[in-house]
N, C-alpha and C positions, 0 to 999 in steps of 0.2 A: 452558553448562557442557560441557566436553569431557573425555574420558577419555584418559589417557596411561599407557603402560607404561614403567616406568623401572627402572634399575639404578644404585645408588649405592654409594660406599665411605664408610663412616662414619669419624669421627675416630679410632675405636679400631682401624680397619683391617678391620672386617667388611664383607662385601658383602651388601647387601640389595636386594631387587627387589619390585615390586608394581605395582598400578594405582591411579592417583590421579585424582580428579575436580576439575578446576580451571577457572576462568572465563577461560581464555586461548585464543588462536588460534595464536600462534607458539611455536615450540619454545624460543626464547631466553628468553621470560618464564617458561616452565616450569622451565628450567635455573636461572635466577636464583632462583626461589622455592625449589627443592629445595636449592640450595647455601646459601641464606641461612637456611634453617630450622634446621639444626644444624651448619653449616659442613662439610657432606659434599661429596664430589666426585662429580659426575655422570659415570657411565661410558657410559650409553646411555639415550636417551629417544625414544619414538615415539608419535605420535598414533594412537589406535585408529580404525578406520573405522566406518561407520554400523552394519553388521551385528555387528561385534565388540563395539561399545559396547552395542548392544541386548541381545546375548547375555549380556554381563557383568552388566548391570543386572538382567536377568531372573533369572540364576543367583544373584546376590547377594541379590535380594529373596526368592527361594525358600529360600535357606539361612539368611538372617539375619532375614527378616521386616521389614516396613516399620515404622520408628519412628513411632508415632502422635502426633498433635498433643496428645492428652490426656496421654500419658506425658511429653512435653516440658514441658507446663504443670505437671504434678505435680513434676517434677524441678526446675524453676525456682523453684517455691513452696518446696520443701524447702531449697534453697540460700538463698533469701531469709530464711527463719526462722533458719537456722544463722548467717548473717552478722549478723542482728539480735541474736542472742544473744552476739555477740562472737568467734566462731570465725574464725581466719585463712582466707583464700580457698582456699589449697592444701589445708588440712585439711578444709575444707567439701566441696571437690570429691572428695577421697578418700572421705569418709564417704558422699557422695551415691550412690556406686556400690558401696559395700561390700556384698558378698553378693548383688549383682545377677546375675540369670541371663541378662541381655542382653549377651553377650560382645562383639558388634559395637559397641554404645553404650559399654560399659565401656572398650574399647580407645580409642575416640575421646576419652573423658574423660581417660584416662591420657596421651594425646597432648597434650591441653590443659594438663594439669598440668606435663608436661615443658617445654612452651613457656613457661609462666609462670615456672618455675624458671630458665629461661635468659634471662629478662628481658623477655619479651613481656607485653603487657597482656591482661586478660581478654577485652576486646572484640576484640583482635587475634587471639587463638587461636580465639575463637568464629567470627570472620569466615572463618577457614580451613575451618570446618565448615559452610559455607553450604548444603550439601546437607541438613543436619539442622535448621538454625535459620532462620526467616524473617528478612528484612531488618529488619523492625520490631523484632524482639527484639535484633538486633545494634546498631541505633541506640539503643535504650533502655539497653542495657548500657553503651554508650559514653558516653551522657549521664550515667548513674548514676556512672560512674567520674570524670568531669570535675567533677560537682557534689557528690561525696561522699555520694550517696544511692543506692548500688547496690542495697541491700536493698529499698528502696521501688520502684525501677524494675523489679527482677526480679519483685516481687509484681504490679505492673501488667502486666508481660508475661505472667505466668501467667494472670491474670484475662482478659486480652485473648484469649489463645489458647483459653481455655475458651468465651468468648463466640463466637468465630469457629467453633469446633467445633460449637456449638449450631446456628448458621446452616447449616453444612454438613450436619449430621445431619438437620435439618428438611427441607432441600432434597432430600437423597437419599431420605428416607422418603416425601416427596410424589411423587417421580418413580418410586419402586419399584412403586407400585400399578398405574399404567397400563402400565409395562413388563411386569409379571407378567400382566396381563390379555391383552395382545396376544400374548405368547409362548404363553400357554395356549390362546388361540384358534387360533393357527397350528398348534400341536401337535395340537389336536382336529381341525382340517381335514385335516392330513396323515393322521391315523389313519383318518378317514372315507374319504378317497380311496384309501388304501393297503389297508385291511382290509374296510370295510363295503361300499363301492361294488362291488368285484369280485364279491362274493357275490350281490348283487341283480342284477347284469348277467348272471350265470350263469342266474338265474331267468328273465330276459327271453329268453335264447337257447332255453331249454326251451319257453317259451310261444309262440315264433315270432311276436312282436308287432312292429308298425311303431314305430320309435322317433322321437319328435319331436326337433327340432334342439337344444333345451336339454339333453335327455338325452344326445345324441351328444357335445356339448361336455364334459359332466361325465365321460362315459366316456373321452374323449380325454385329459382332465387326469389321470384315474385311471391310465390306461395309461402315461402319461408318468412319473408318480411311481413306479409299480411298476418301470418299466424303469430309472430313473435315481435311485433313492432314495439310494444311497450317494454318487453324484456330487453330488446336491442338498445333502446334509449336509456333504460335504467342501468344496464350493465356497462354501456358505453360511458355514461357519466361516472359510474363507480370506478371504472378502469382509469379514467383521467384523474380522479381524485387520488387513487392509490399511487399512480405514477408521480403526481405532484408531491405527495407526502413522502414517498421514498426518495425523491430527488432532493427534498429539503433536509431529510433526517438521516439518510444512509449515504455515507461518504463513498463506499465502493460502488453503489448504484449510480451516484452522481458522477463519479469518474468515468464509469462505463458510458453513460449517456453523453457526457462532454466529449469523450473520444469519438463517439459516433457522429455527433453534431459537427465536429471539426473535419470529418471526412466527407461530409455532404458537399456536392458540387458548388453551389452558390452560397448557401447559408454558412458553410464552413469557412469560406474566405471572409465573409462578412464578420463572423464571430472572431476570427483570428485578428483582423484589422482592428476591431473594436477593443479587444484585449491588449493589443500592442499600444494603441493610443492611450488606454487607461494606465498601463504600466509605465510608459515613458513620461506621462504627465505627472503621475504620483511620484515617481523616482526623482524627477527634476525638482519638484517642490520640496521634498524631504531633504535632499542634499543642499539645496539653496538655503534652507532654513537652518543648516548647520548640524544636522543629524548625521552621525558617522555612517559609512557605507553599509556595514554589516547590519546595523540596527535598522537602516532604511529598507534593506532587502527583507528583513524579518517583518517589518510593518507591512510591506507589500505582500508578503506571503500570507499574512493574516487577513488582508483586505480583499484579495482577489477571490471572486466567487467560482471561477472556472478551475476545476480540480487539476486539469492537465497543466495549465500554466502555474498553478500553485505548487505542484510537484517540481516543476522546473526551477521555481524560485527557491525551493528548499535545496535543490542541487547547487544552485548558485551560491546560496548562503554557506553551505558546507565547503564549497570550493574556495570561496573568499577566506573563510576561517583557516584553510590549509595554506594560505599564502599566495594563491593564484591571482593574477591580475583581473581587474573587472571585465575588460573586454574578452579575455580568454575564458573566464567563467561563463559569460553569456554565450560565447561561441560553443562551448561544450554542452550547453542546455538544448541545442539543436532546434527548438521551435522558434528561436529568434533569428530573423533573416540577417544576411551579411550586412545589409544597410545599417541596421541598428548596432551591430557589433562594431562596424567601422566607425560610426559616429561616437560610440562610447570610447573606442580606442583613441580617437583624435582628442576627445575631451579629457581623457585620462592623462595623455601626454602633455597637452597644452594647459591643463588646469582650468578648462572651460566646460567641465562635464555637465553642469546644469543647463548651460546655454545650448549645448549639442543635443541634450535630451529634449529640451523644449522645442528645438527645431524638428526633431524626429516626431514628437507628439503632434505638432502642427501639420506635418506632412501626412501622418496617418489620419488625422481628423479631416483633412482635405480629401483624402482617398475615400473615407467613409461617407462624406457628404456627396461626393461624385457617385458612389455606388447607390446611395439612397435615391439620387435624382434619376439615375439610369436603370434602376432595377426593374421598374415597370416595363420599359422597352425591351430589356434583356429577357424577362420571363414571358412576355406576351406570346412570342412564337412557340415557346415550349408548351405553354398552357393551351394554346389553340390546337396544337398537334395532339397533345395528350387527350384533351376533351373531345376533339374530333374523332380520334381513334376509338375512345370508349363508346361514344354515342353512335358511331358508325357500326360497331359490333352489335349494339342493342337494336338499331334500326334494321340491320341486315337480318337479325334473328326474327324480328317481327314481320318484315315484309317478304321474306322468302316464301312462306306459304301462300301469300297473296299472288306473287308472281307465278307460282306453280299452278294456282287455280286459274289465273288468266290464261296461262299457256294451254291448259287442258280445254278451256272454253273455246279458245281460238282454233284448236285442232278439231273440234267437233263439227 
């Protein structure tokens, strides 16, 4: 998705300008989209650069707030209920944002209403808002329109988003504890080196004692932190920002980091289970909705954020296109455990693939919930040993000269 600055003349003669997010690379496609939207005439269009796009997204997020998955799920569920009650689609959309305080989302819904009134389909106007709605939701709405079961598909989409949100919340909650622990340990060490160590070093100077090598190293670290504390904080913040930007924008760097994360002892297993729950849940929903296997895998490939699993989905897609069975294709992808491959094989033979995938998804969600509940107890001994070892070294370096002094006084 790229950001484009545009200026158009509407059919009424008014000149409008703004910034739009579209999945195009060339300006000709953007011009075609803008002119076909409401028969406007494009006066000017320009693709924003990397920093301009980043600043725009950052500013828009700060001003409008991110539309959360839970909110979208609730909105879809409300539309489903109103459609089931017999309300027309346009009236339903108007009612869904009546009195809403989310001006950004309200404007997007009004744009969708305008598009429908001009002859576009619901799935068509939703697809233009792909920054708000996942591809799964777009496909489900399209299938619901074609099959005449839009209310049911919208309800399915809402339930699916809620299940995905549960997976995301559990993963974040599990990763939050170790992040908090290591940040706290880092802060405590900086406090010791910046505030405590200098006071003890001043005592050593008054006592005129010979300092061992360990103490000299600790004093050297303390002096460095005192001299460059502001630079350390500034460069540390800059380093984190650069890492985040590279992870979001550079696919090779993202793949490298995802590979490293998957090899970490506890976090790697957590990420792996989270992605497996995500894939099986998505795959089951897509197949159950009537989307063919290869198209379902392609949607999965585009929806997964982890680059390692995305590459495996590409391999599966190519393998399926070559005529390999679903179970064998997943087996060749290596990252999928035998349990998933066997469930897919059973579903493929018996014609119950969605049911088997839902069963696998529930199993992984249960494992994820158990990991979240037990992670604190699992990490506690590791954290205690690590923190104890670090501070034991610091304390040894600080108190060895004092013990040496006490020993000399005792021998006098």
